[in-house]
C-alpha positions as a Markdown table, in Angstrom:
| # | Residue | x | y | z |
|---|---|---|---|---|
| 1 | Met | 122.7 | 91.3 | 89.1 |
| 2 | Thr | 123.2 | 94.7 | 90.6 |
| 3 | Arg | 122.2 | 95.8 | 94.1 |
| 4 | Arg | 119.9 | 98.3 | 92.4 |
| 5 | Thr | 118.1 | 95.5 | 90.6 |
| 6 | Val | 117.6 | 93.7 | 93.9 |
| 7 | Leu | 116.3 | 96.8 | 95.5 |
| 8 | Arg | 113.9 | 97.5 | 92.7 |
| 9 | Gln | 112.5 | 94.0 | 92.7 |
| 10 | Leu | 112.3 | 94.0 | 96.5 |
| 11 | Ala | 110.3 | 97.3 | 96.4 |
| 12 | Glu | 108.0 | 95.9 | 93.7 |
| 13 | Ala | 107.4 | 92.7 | 95.8 |
| 14 | Thr | 106.8 | 94.5 | 99.1 |
| 15 | Asp | 105.2 | 97.6 | 100.6 |
| 16 | Ala | 106.9 | 99.4 | 103.4 |
| 17 | Glu | 103.9 | 101.4 | 104.6 |
| 18 | Arg | 101.7 | 98.4 | 104.9 |
| 19 | Arg | 104.7 | 96.3 | 106.1 |
| 20 | Glu | 104.1 | 93.7 | 103.4 |
| 21 | Thr | 107.1 | 91.4 | 103.1 |
| 22 | Thr | 108.5 | 88.6 | 100.9 |
| 23 | Thr | 110.9 | 85.8 | 101.4 |
| 24 | Val | 114.5 | 85.6 | 100.3 |
| 25 | Asp | 113.6 | 82.4 | 98.5 |
| 26 | Ala | 110.8 | 84.0 | 96.5 |
| 27 | Leu | 112.9 | 87.0 | 95.7 |
| 28 | Ala | 115.8 | 84.8 | 94.5 |
| 29 | Ser | 113.4 | 82.8 | 92.4 |
| 30 | Thr | 112.0 | 85.9 | 90.7 |
| 31 | Leu | 115.5 | 87.2 | 90.0 |
| 32 | Gly | 116.9 | 83.8 | 88.9 |
| 33 | Val | 119.8 | 83.9 | 91.4 |
| 34 | Asp | 120.9 | 81.7 | 94.3 |
| 35 | Glu | 119.9 | 82.8 | 97.8 |
| 36 | Arg | 123.4 | 83.2 | 99.1 |
| 37 | Ser | 124.4 | 85.9 | 96.6 |
| 38 | Leu | 121.0 | 87.6 | 97.2 |
| 39 | Glu | 121.6 | 87.6 | 101.0 |
| 40 | Asp | 124.8 | 89.5 | 100.5 |
| 41 | His | 122.9 | 92.2 | 98.6 |
| 42 | Ile | 120.2 | 92.3 | 101.2 |
| 43 | Asp | 122.7 | 92.6 | 104.0 |
| 44 | Ala | 124.2 | 95.6 | 102.3 |
| 45 | Leu | 120.8 | 97.2 | 101.7 |
| 46 | Val | 119.9 | 96.7 | 105.4 |
| 47 | Ala | 123.2 | 98.3 | 106.4 |
| 48 | Cys | 122.2 | 101.4 | 104.4 |
| 49 | Glu | 118.6 | 101.3 | 105.8 |
| 50 | Leu | 117.1 | 100.5 | 102.4 |
| 51 | Ala | 115.8 | 97.1 | 103.4 |
| 52 | His | 114.5 | 95.6 | 106.6 |
| 53 | Val | 114.6 | 91.9 | 107.8 |
| 54 | Glu | 111.7 | 90.9 | 110.0 |
| 55 | Ala | 112.1 | 88.5 | 112.9 |
| 56 | Asp | 110.7 | 85.6 | 110.8 |
| 57 | Gly | 113.4 | 86.2 | 108.1 |
| 58 | Ser | 111.1 | 87.9 | 105.6 |
| 59 | Val | 112.3 | 91.1 | 104.0 |
| 60 | Arg | 110.9 | 94.3 | 102.7 |
| 61 | Ala | 112.1 | 97.6 | 101.2 |
| 62 | Thr | 112.0 | 100.5 | 103.6 |
| 63 | Ile | 110.1 | 103.8 | 102.9 |
| 64 | Thr | 113.5 | 105.4 | 102.3 |
| 65 | Ala | 114.2 | 102.9 | 99.6 |
| 66 | Glu | 110.8 | 103.4 | 98.0 |
| 67 | Glu | 111.3 | 107.2 | 98.0 |
| 68 | Leu | 114.8 | 106.8 | 96.5 |
| 69 | Leu | 113.5 | 104.6 | 93.7 |
| 70 | Ala | 110.7 | 107.1 | 93.1 |
| 71 | Leu | 113.3 | 109.8 | 92.3 |
| 72 | Glu | 114.2 | 107.7 | 89.2 |
| 73 | Ala | 117.8 | 109.1 | 89.3 |
| 74 | Gly | 119.9 | 107.7 | 86.6 |
| 75 | Glu | 122.7 | 106.7 | 89.0 |
| 76 | Val | 122.8 | 106.7 | 92.7 |
| 77 | Val | 125.7 | 106.0 | 95.0 |
| 78 | Ile | 125.0 | 105.1 | 98.6 |
| 79 | Val | 127.9 | 104.8 | 101.0 |
| 80 | Asp | 127.6 | 103.1 | 104.4 |
| 81 | Leu | 130.0 | 105.0 | 106.6 |
| 82 | Thr | 129.7 | 102.5 | 109.5 |
| 83 | Gly | 130.7 | 98.9 | 109.6 |
| 84 | Arg | 128.4 | 96.1 | 110.9 |
| 85 | Asp | 129.7 | 96.7 | 114.4 |
| 86 | Gly | 128.7 | 100.4 | 114.2 |
| 87 | Asp | 132.2 | 101.8 | 114.1 |
| 88 | Ala | 133.2 | 104.2 | 111.4 |
| 89 | Asp | 135.2 | 102.5 | 108.7 |
| 90 | Ala | 138.7 | 103.9 | 108.2 |
């Protein structure tokens, strides 16, 4: 399972503009993976502002993610230049 697969499925299951969300459990079930490995992908997508986690734990793709997927680029590389604490990685 790739991060792009997770992002694509997240975008299909949610709507950023209407703030429609899904649960990690539902997404994991759809993708046929365990929640823990999915959470790692979601954390990375959140760090790149491609996913958003609501206060209740539900998730959705961001508008940026939807626009990126709409480009239908064959290959996209996204680099998070800041770590989780906000400092630039060396």
